[in-house]
C-alpha angles and dihedrals in degrees: 000000000000091000090065089051092051090049091049095049093050098043092046097048106102096220096045093042091053088062106035105019097196099334094127113127141175113251103332145034110225119236112270096027113136119251143271100054141153131225128190136195138171112248100172142003124170118188120216128219141185124204086274094057137261116003092221096240123106122210105199133171117217130188114214114195121201115203130190140156092244136041092237091049090052092049091049094049094045092051092050091046091050091051092049094052110026110095094004117153128166139069122313125173088351092303116125106221117197094191144329115214127186111233107175145344141193141168117254132188119237109201121147111204095199096052101022091230111161120203135162115228141188125195118215118186119204131187108217123196111193140159113257120223113245 
């Protein structure tokens, strides 16, 4: 699973790990979790075929969200996350990754009206080409 590879890359990168340890989650950060933290989610993923069937490579788009209690903390985490992922190729968590390419980014507020939790967030979008398991 590519999600396990993303988790592995981020939690084994020295600079990212120094900030989040293992606080890397799918979709949401639960209330009460220490900051900073990272969430990830798939936002696209076309599959390509020839007349013989699937080509065996996935071309997915993942959104990586960097969360912190301060704007500077968010900027620091997002820069370290970008450096860990952008241009990566190799094998992670048994997934053969051809290349990870950053596509887009933007700041995003993280304010929860019901709990009044304030977080600063940055969205990083990455195109990930990887070999699918048969």
